[in-house]
One Martini backbone bead per residue (centre of mass of N, CA, C, O) as a GRO file, in nm:
protein
   66
    1MET     BB    1   8.386  12.171  10.521
    2ARG     BB    2   8.683  12.229  10.642
    3TRP     BB    3   8.960  12.135  10.750
    4LYS     BB    4   9.179  12.275  10.962
    5ILE     BB    5   9.444  12.200  10.814
    6GLU     BB    6   9.362  12.322  10.543
    7THR     BB    7   9.328  12.609  10.645
    8PHE     BB    8   9.612  12.643  10.754
    9HIS     BB    9   9.756  12.604  10.477
   10LYS     BB   10   9.613  12.829  10.327
   11ILE     BB   11   9.717  13.058  10.507
   12LEU     BB   12  10.017  13.008  10.468
   13LYS     BB   13  10.005  13.057  10.155
   14SER     BB   14   9.831  13.329  10.131
   15SER     BB   15   9.874  13.524  10.384
   16CYS     BB   16  10.191  13.442  10.462
   17LYS     BB   17  10.375  13.346  10.224
   18VAL     BB   18  10.571  13.090  10.263
   19GLU     BB   19  10.667  13.013   9.973
   20GLU     BB   20  10.820  13.295   9.925
   21SER     BB   21  11.065  13.240  10.126
   22ARG     BB   22  11.251  12.995  10.030
   23LEU     BB   23  11.302  12.773  10.224
   24ARG     BB   24  11.521  12.483  10.258
   25THR     BB   25  11.458  12.407  10.554
   26ALA     BB   26  11.279  12.276  10.809
   27ASP     BB   27  11.385  12.455  11.039
   28ARG     BB   28  11.323  12.731  10.907
   29LEU     BB   29  11.024  12.680  10.860
   30ALA     BB   30  10.952  12.630  11.158
   31ASP     BB   31  11.039  12.911  11.256
   32LEU     BB   32  10.840  13.073  11.085
   33ILE     BB   33  10.580  12.941  11.195
   34ALA     BB   34  10.630  13.023  11.490
   35VAL     BB   35  10.609  13.331  11.432
   36LEU     BB   36  10.310  13.303  11.285
   37ARG     BB   37  10.106  13.185  11.495
   38PRO     BB   38   9.949  13.435  11.595
   39LYS     BB   39   9.832  13.505  11.318
   40LEU     BB   40   9.691  13.234  11.268
   41ALA     BB   41   9.508  13.239  11.516
   42HIS     BB   42   9.357  13.495  11.441
   43ILE     BB   43   9.244  13.400  11.170
   44LEU     BB   44   9.098  13.143  11.271
   45THR     BB   45   8.917  13.289  11.475
   46HIS     BB   46   8.781  13.483  11.278
   47ASN     BB   47   8.668  13.251  11.085
   48ALA     BB   48   8.488  13.109  11.323
   49ARG     BB   49   8.304  13.332  11.323
   50PRO     BB   50   8.019  13.459  11.296
   51LEU     BB   51   7.839  13.653  11.130
   52GLY     BB   52   7.835  13.962  11.317
   53ALA     BB   53   8.051  13.902  11.519
   54ALA     BB   54   8.245  14.104  11.731
   55GLY     BB   55   8.321  14.018  12.001
   56PRO     BB   56   8.498  14.161  12.259
   57ARG     BB   57   8.530  14.388  12.036
   58ARG     BB   58   8.358  14.667  11.964
   59ALA     BB   59   8.259  14.871  11.736
   60ARG     BB   60   8.279  15.228  11.746
   61VAL     BB   61   8.064  15.498  11.668
   62HIS     BB   62   8.138  15.838  11.653
   63THR     BB   63   7.923  16.116  11.681
   64HIS     BB   64   7.928  16.459  11.603
   65ARG     BB   65   7.727  16.719  11.723
   66ASN     BB   66   7.647  17.072  11.654
   0.00000   0.00000   0.00000
């Protein structure tokens, strides 16, 4: 099991592509991470759910029969 900070950094690098932003200063990088925090929180929350758990919103499939 990964430490949460390792997972956080992995998501920053792979999903959010922070390294590709090529920001030069810590302030600019911190600003980018602040903007990405909601996305990171969503990804971390989704990854923490057990497989098969739909969460608060369940997908509904509507079939129309004629």
